[in-house]
N, C-alpha and C positions, 0 to 999 in steps of 0.2 A: 322868397326862399323858404325851404322847409326848415322847421325848427328841430326836427328829429335828427340827432347826430348820426345814428346808424344810417338813416336815409341819405344823408349828405355824402357819407363815406361810400355808400353803395353807388350813388350817382357818379362820383369821381372814379371809383373802380370800374364802373361800366364804361366810362370814357376811355380808360386805359386798356380795355379789351377791344372796344369797337374802333379804336384808332387803327387796329390791324385789319379790320374788314375794309376800311377805306385805303390802307396802305397797300393791300394787294392790288387794288384797281390803280392806285397812284403809281405803282411800280411797273405797270404795263408799258407805258412809253419808254421807260428806261430799258426794259427787256427788248423792245422792238429796236431801239437805237443801238444798244450795246451788243446784243446777241443775234440781231438780224431776224427776229421772230416775225412771221406774217401776222396779220390781224387775227386770223383763225387760231394760230398757235398760241399767241399771247392771251386771247380770251379763254383758251383751254385751261390756263391756270386758274382763272376765275371759276370755271366749271369744276376743276378738281376740288377746290375748297367747298364750293357750293354743293356739289353732289354728295360728298362724304358727309357734310353737316346735315344735309337734308335727310339722309338715311339714319344717322346716329342720334340726332337731337331728340326726336320723339322717344327713343329708347331711354335716354337720360330723363326725359319728362315722366315716363312711366315709373322709372326708378324712384324719382322724388315723390310720386303719389304713395309709394309703399313705405318709404323711410326718408327722413331728413338726412342729407349728405352735404352739410354746409362747407365741409373741407374741400368740396370740388371747386369753390370759388377761387382760392389762391392757386390751387394746382392747375386749373384750366387756364387761368390767366397767363401763367408762365408757359404753358404749352402753346398758346396762341402766339405769344411773342417769339418763342424759340422757333417756330415753323417759318415765320416771316423773316427772321434774322438769317436763317440758314438758306433761304431761297436765293438770296443775293449772292452767295459765295459758292454754291454748289453748281458746277459747270454744266453737267449733262441735263437735258430736257426732262428726262425720266426722274432723275433725282430732285430736280427743282419741283416737279409735280408731287413728289413724295413729301417734301418740306412743306408745300402749300397744303397738302392733305393733313399733315400734323397740326397746322394752324386750324383747319376745319374741325378736328377732333376737339381742340381746346375750346373753340367757339360753341360747338355742340354741347359740351359739358357744362359750360358757364351759364348759358341763358335760362334754361328751365328752373334751375335751383335759385339763381339770382332773382329771377321774377317772382318766385314763390317767397323768397326772403323779403323782397321789397314790398310784397302784398302784406305780409305780416308787420314789417316795420312801419308802413304807412297806413295801417289799419283800413286797408281797402278803398281809400279815397282815390278819385280820378287824378287829383293834383299830385298825389304821392307817386303814382305811376307815371305821370307826366314828367315829374322831375327825374325819376329814375331813367326814363327813356331819354330825357334831355341829355343826361350825361353821355349816352351812347351817340347821340347826334353830334355833340360837341366833339367827341373822339373822331367821328367820321370827318367832320369839318377840318380838324387839325391835321388829319392824315396827309393831304397834299403838301402842306407847309412842312411837316416833319420830314417826309420823304425827300422833298426838295433840298431842305437844309442839309440833310445827312448824305444824300446820294449825288446831288448835282455837281458838287465840287470835286469828289474823287471817284465817282462810279460806284457800281454795285459792290465793290469790295469793302465798302464801309457799312453794309447792311447789318452786321452784327450789332452795331450801335442801337439799332431799332428795338432791341430787347429791353431797353431801360424803362419804357413805360409799363411793360409787363411787371418788372421787378417792384416798381412803385405801387401798381395797382394790387399786387398780391399782398404787399405789407399792409395796405390800407384796409383789406378785408379782415384782418386779425381782430381789431377791436369789435367789428361787427359780429364775428363768431362768439367772442367772449360775452357780448350783450345778449345773444340768443340763449347762451348757457344759463344766464341769470334771469331769464323770463320763463318761469315754470308754466304760466298759463298759455304760453305759445306752443308748448310741447315741442320745442326745437323748431317751430314753425309749422308743425304738423297739427291737424285737428280734423275732427269729423264734421265736415261741412254738411249742412242739410240742403235738400233741394232736389228738383228733378232735372236730370240732364236733358237738354234739348239738342240732340244729335243732328236733326235736320237743319236748324238754324246755324249750328256750328259748321256744318258742312258747307252751307252756302257762304258763310263768312270766310271759311278757308279758301274757297275758290276765288272769292273777291281779292283775298291777300295774294294769291298766286298771280292774278292779273296785275295787281299793283307791283309786285316783285319784278315781273318781267319788264314792266315799264321802267322801274327805278334802276335795276341792274344793267339793263341794256343802255340807259342814259348814262349812268355813271362810268360804264366801261368805255364808251365811245364819244362822250360829249367833248373831251379835251381835244380829240382829233377833229370833230366836226366844227367846233369853234374856231380852231386854227384855220380851217378851210374857209369859213364864212367871214372871217375878220381879216385874214392875211396875216395874222400874228404868228409868233413863234411859240416855243414851249411854254413861256410865261403866260401867254394868252390862254392856253389850254389848261394850265394849272389854276389860273384864276377862275375859269369856269367851273372847275371841279370844286374849288373852295366855295363858290357861290352855291353850287348845288347842295353841298353838305351843310353849309351854314344856314341855308334856308330851311333845311330839315330841322335844325334846332329851334328856329322860330316857329315853324309849324307845329312842332310838338307842344310848346308852351301855349300857342293859341288854341290848339285843340283841347287841351285839358282845361283851359278856362272856359271855352264855349260849352263844354259838357256840363257846366254847372248852370247854364242858362237854358239850353235846349237838349233834348234827348240825344244820346250818342248816335243813334242811326241816322238821324237828321243831319248832324254835323258832318259825319263821314260821308254820306251820300252826296251832300252839296259840295264837299271839298273834291270829290272825284269829278264833278261836272267842271269845276275850275281847272282841274288837271288836264282835262281833254283839250281845252283851249290853249293852255300853257304849253303842253307838249307839241301841239301843232305849230305854235310860235317858234319853238326851239328848232323844228324841222325846216320851216319855210322862211322865217324872217332873217335877212342877211344883216351883216354890219353889227356895230356895238349893241344895238337894241336886243340882240340875242341874249345878252346877260340878264335882262329883265325877265324874259320868259324862262330862262334857266331857273331864276329865283322863285318865280311863280310856280313853276313845275315842282320844285322841291317842297314848297309850302303846301301845294295841293295834295302831294303824295304823302306828306308827313303829318298833316293834321289828324288823319285817321290812325296814325301808328300806334300810340299808347292806348287809344280808345278801343282799337281792335283787340288789344291784349286783355283789357279788362271785360270787354264784351265776351271774348272767348271763355275766360275764367268764369263768368257768370252763366254762360250757357251750359258749361260743364262744372258745376259747383263741387262735385265730388271727385273731379279729375283735374284739378288745377294745374298739376305738373304736366299732364298730357296736353292740356289746352295750351299752356305756355310753350312746351316743346314744339307743337305743330305750328302754332301762330308765329313764334319767334324764330323757328327753325325750319321745319319742313316746307312750309308754304313760301317762306321768304327765300329760302335757298334754291327752291325750284326755279326761281328767276334766272339763276346762273346757267341753268340748262339751255336757255335761249341764247346766251352770249355767243357761242361758237356758230350757231345759225346766223345770227346777225353778222358776225365777222365774216363768214363765208359769202353772205350776200354783198357785203361791202367790198370784199376782194374781187367778186365777180362783176359788180356794177358800180355803185357809189355809196358813200356813207349816208347821203340823204335818203336814197332809195331803201337802205337797210333799216333806217330809223322810222320810216313812215308807219310800219305796222304797230309801233309803239303807241301811236295816237289812239288806237282802238282799245288798248288794254284798260285805261281808267274808265272808258265808257262801259265796258263789260262789268267792271267793279260796281259802277253805279247801278247798273241794271240788277245785279245780285243783291245790292244793299237796300234798294229803295222800298222793298216790302218786308224787310226783316223786323221781327218784334223786338222791343226794348226788354231785356230780361230782368227779372227781379234780382235784387241783391241777396246772396245766400245769408242764411241766419248766422253762420260763423263770423262773416265779416260785419254784419250788423252788431253782433254781440261784442266785437272787439274795437268798436268805435266807429264803424263805417256808415253811420246814419246819414252823413252828408252825401255820401255816394248814392244812397238809396233815394234821396230826395229828387235829385236830377231835374232841378227847376220846377218841382212840384208836379211832374208829369206822372201818370200811372205807369208802373213798370212794364205793363204788357201792351202799352199804346203802340200802334204801328204809325209810321210816319212816311210819307211819300212826297218829297220836295218836287 
């Protein structure tokens, strides 16, 4: 566990925000059952949140490069919760899309600034970003259980109760903001980082994250339905699969941050993507209860890279940390939502298995993009604030290339 109190609060606050990213997906089966949405229409809700977030989040990232805006943390947390809470009680499809879009704005505003603050609080170490990311993964994992407990008994009319985590998360950010105000050396979390921006490597990393996002968002949107088909189970079987998918993400994030202290990050990331290729194929083709094992392996394979890709992006663009965070956590991740309606349309026209088959290719493409990326040097600002451990990276030279 991290000893830094601010980092712990940020991690828990991250969970309170990302529970809504999981909640949007977890609500899809209830929209299908209660409002008779088609697969394509239901996945359009995921698209609405993803599309708006993907466009807006880099803008918030650019804003944080110019000035520190820590007040965005509590405000954006409440916006995310409000959007999800309203989506369950607004009757028309258009207004439901609007509510989900409000959630997308909240998420877009939260992540670039919170990642910047977490970098300052954790002094740039891989473990600190891993713990921060873990909070988000735990929130994802808890979403199906939260939605089931709140919605299954009385239907979507109980959705306003889903705003409670947002209220808790917004309160938890207040001590962090006070701590930042008492840290003059942090300049509110801003600083003039030294180093050269490597836009070429950042672009290749971003494309790899896009492919990873398509695989994960597609899987998370439809895995509940697919597992129910393959196991013959009911709603509980699908909810369990979604829980395993998200919980595996929490495990993968911790494993990834620990492995980054033994091997260079690009080696850890590219190797995990090879694991993900096999795991996704298992989810698509393996019938029966064994499918849960492959769901877990898929999640671990796709989430080992998660926090490492954030620190890599920040180190590739040392003078544009907010932009790097906004694109890596926002634009590239959210683009995965653009594929959801396509997958839903294929599923409506053929079968879920046929629709999920292209997802096997996505982590393979991520591996190809990652296998020759250089390990970036750690910026001087991070080194000066106590990030020497992050620079060591198992004693490897920061510019070493690694091809597993």
